[in-house]
N, C-alpha and C positions, 0 to 999 in steps of 0.2 A: 593963182591957187595951185597948189600940187596935187599929185595923184592921192589917192586914198591909200596906197601902197607907201608912199612916201611918207604920209603922214603917219601911218601905223608904226613906221621905222623910228619916226622921230621922237614918238611919245615916250616919255620917261615911264616907267613899267614897274610896277611891284608884282611879284609872284607870290601867292598865297596857300595855293594847293599845290605841291610837288613832291615828289618822292626822290630821296637822294639815289637809289640804286636805279630807278625807273627813269632818271635824268641823266644817267650815264651815257656821254657820247660814244656814238659808234667807235671810233678809234680807241677810246678807253676800254670799252668791252672787249675789243679784238686784242688788245695788249694785255689784258687781264687773263684772257682766254689761253692766249700763248703763255702765259707767267705760269698758269695753272692748269694745264692740260688734262685732260679725261673727267672733267666735272660736267660734260654735258652739255657746254655752249659751244658753238662754232667758232672757228677763228678766222673764217673768210666773210668777207662783206656779203657775198650772195648768201653764204649758209646763214648768216645771221640774219639777212632779210627774211629768208624763209621761216626763220626760228620765230621771228615775230609777227607771224601771220595767226591771229588768235581765231579759235574755234567758237570760245565762249568765255565767259568770266572765269570759270575754273582753269580753264586752258592758260588763260594770262597769268593767273596765281602762280602756276606751276612753272611757266617761263620765269617770271619774276623771282620766286625762290632759287632757280638755277643759277641766275645771273648773282644773285646775293651771295651763292656759295664761291663766288671768285674774290671776295674780300676776306682773304685769308691771313694778311699781314697788316699791321697798322699803315705801312706805306701804302697799301691799296687803296685804303680809305682816304688818305690825305691826297693821293693821286685823283681819286675820283672826285673830290669836293673841287680841287683846282679844275679839273677839266669841266665839271659843271660851270664854276665860276666864268670860266673863258666863253662858253656857250651863251650865257646868261648875258655877260657885258656887250657881246656882239649885238644883242637885241636891244641894249639901251636897258636893260633891267638893272636899277639901282639896289634893290633890296628884296630878299627872298627868305620866306618862312618856309624851310626845307624839314620834311617829315623823313624822320631816322626810325627805322626798326632795329634796335640793338639786339634783340634774339637772334637773329641769324648769325650776327657777328661774334656774340657769345659762344655759338655753337661750333664756332670754327677754332675755339680755344682761346679768344682774346679776353683777358680780364675787363671788367668796366672802365677801370683807371686808364687802361691803355687805349680802349676804343675813344674815350674822351679825348684823350690827349692827340690823338690823330685827328677827330673832329676839331678840335681848337686849333691845331696847326694848319688844316685846311680852310678854316675860316679866316684866320689872320692872314694868309698868302691870299685868299680871294679878295680882300679888302686891299691890301697892299698892291697886288698885282694887277688887279683888274677893277678896283672901284666898286665891287659888289660887297654889300654888307649882309652877313648871314643872321637870321634867327633860327634856332633847331627846335622841332617839336618831336617829342619821342612818341612813338605809336608801337601798337601789337596788332597782330591778327586776331579779330574777334573770334574765329572758328576753334581756335587753339588759345583762348584766354585763361583756359585752367593751366596751362602751361608758361604762357608768357606775360600775363597781366602783372602779377606782383613783381617779378622779377624786373621788367621794364619800370615800373615805378620804383623800386629800389635804387636801380640804376639812376634814375631822374632825379631822386633826392639824395643818394649818398655820393654819387661821382658826376654831377650835371657838369656838361660843358660850359664854358663862361657865355655862351650865346643861347643856352637853353631859355624858352620861354614858354613853351606849350607840351599838352599831353594830349595823345588821339589815340583812335582806334581805325583800324582799316580792315582789309581781307573779305571775306565772305561774309556778308550780312546775315544771310538766313541761318549760318552756323553759331550765332551769338547765343541765340536762346537758352542753351543748356548752361550757359555760364553768365546769365543776367546777373546774379547776386555778386560775383566777385568783380564783374565791369563795373557795375554801380560803386562798390566799394573803392576800387582804385582810383575812380574818377573823383568821388568824394574826398578822398586823400590828396590827390593832385590839387583839387582847387583849394583845399585847406593850407596846403603848402604855398599857395600863390601860383601856381602855375595856369595858364589859360588853357581852357578845354575846348577842343576843336575836333568832334567825332565825325568820321564818316556817317552818311544816313540817307535813306532814301534814294541810293544809287540803283541798287539791284533787286530792293524790296520796298514794299508800299509805305504810306504814311506813318504807319505805326511805329517803325524805326526811327522816323524824324521826331515824333512824339515822344519816344522814349528818351532820344539825346536831349530835348529840350527839359523835360520833366525830371529826369533821374541822372542826366550825365553832366549837368552844368555848361552845356553847349553856348560859346560865346560867338561861334560861327558854325554852319553845317556845311560840311564836305559832301559836294555834289547836289543832293536835294530834289532831284528833278522828279522822284514820284510826289514831292508834296503837292504838285497840282492835281492829284487825283482827288485831293479832300478840299473843298472849299473853306472848312473851318480852320483848316490847318494853313491854307494860304493866306486867310485874314488874320490868323495870330502872326505869321511871319511878317506881314505887312504892318501890322499894329506895332510891335516890336521893334520893326527894321532890324530884324536878325538877319546878319548877312549870310548868304547862300553862295558858296564858293562853285561856281560852274564850270566844266569841262567838256565842251561839246564835241571835239574829235575824239576824245578818251570814251565816252559814251557810244559814239557810233562803233569804234573800232571793238570794244568790248560787246558789242551788240546789245546794249542797253536801249538803244534807240535804233531804227531801221536807217535812218538817213540823216545827213546834217538838215535836209531841207524838213524833217520831221522833228527837229530838236524843239524843246519847249522853251529855249531862251527866250524868244521874242514874247511869248505869252507871259512868262515869268516878269518880264520887265513893264509889260502892259499892264499885269495886275498890280503894279507898285512895290514889286519885291526888291529888298537891296541885295542886287548880284554883282559879284564880282568874276573875271574872266582869268582863267588858269590852264596850264596845260597838262598837270597831273603825271603822266610819263612821256614825255615828249618823244624822245628818240624811238621808243618802242613803239610808239603811235604814228611815227611820220609828221609830227608836227612841232611847233615851236609856239611858245607864248606870243611872239608877234604874227606867228601864223593864225592863231585863235583870233586874233583882232581882225584879221583878214575875212576869217569864217564868219564872224559876227557881221563884218560889212557885207558879206554874201547873204546873210539873212536878212538884211534891209537897213542895218543901222548906219546911220551917216558919221560924219566926222564928230560932230557934237555929241551923238551917243557913244563912240568909241572914248572919247575924252572923258566922259561921264563914268564909263566902266574902269578907265585908269584912276579916276579921282576916287570912285567907291573901293578899291583896292587900297588906295593910300589910307582911307579912312576907316577901312575894317582891319587894317594892320595892327600891330602891336608896336609900332614906332613911336619915339619919343615925339613931343608936340613939336618941336622945333623941326626935327627932319620932315616930318609928315608936312606941316606947312610949305616950307621950302619946296617940296616935291610939287604939291597942290598948285602953288604960285607958278611953277615951271610948265605944269600940264596946261594951265589956263593960257600961258604965253605961247605954248605951242599951237594951240586951238585958234588963239587971237592970229598969229601969225599965217595959219593956214585959210582964215576966213579972208 
């Protein structure tokens, strides 16, 4: 029997909750910062490490938007996708559902069709060069839904990337309230168009945001959802429906949503019978990887069997076709059997 580190490395993985800009490898960000100086992002490794020290969630959003501002040309976008794919392949990630906010790219003056072409080029290279299959989820920041919600939907419907599968919302949850109606409207339209709806909810606000996602945003998965544990009725609903909850422990610690990894509700969520997947959210910004999140879960008491269960959950919660999903599930089972 090998070590838990070896087992986590060998597990075939699916990443369901991760953001394109937040996944930018450090070397890619430094290259983009040098390519586009004067945009507020350091171009030294030490400077970037300091830049990625977050005071709170709003500060994280400010940093994220600054890095987004480095994507000024189509090749910047395609290079970013390629760099992310390289990092994912090194962790044995086979499939990723990557969240992309086209709004900041549009502010750089890039037309929707050009953004889509760059995303397509990156995804094709990711599969050809690294064996990583991409699905894209378009999302927008909830605190500025009045500006970004409808254009994001229009981009998704009129100029969709080949790999577009879903529609989401992120940003500052507490800022959604003034825009509730437009948020509900765009999610209804996305669902009607056949896009999978995967909103963030219950990360920085309470259970009411998760209820809103379930009852009005057509949620097929819940992004983060850690505050669901504050409401026993909501926990029962999630358990009974087996509605997947995409959890990112290190992210929650780094953005001060939970005080420490030891205090993270992941074990309690599993004990409550929730359908949980494990994800990295914005890995280089948070100093983690998806493989690192599996080791973090092991540190919270999960065995190899538990880690394999989380890997299988991610496959089942994904929007992969049945044949690809079945093949991955069989491979995960084989890795577990070999470890035992």
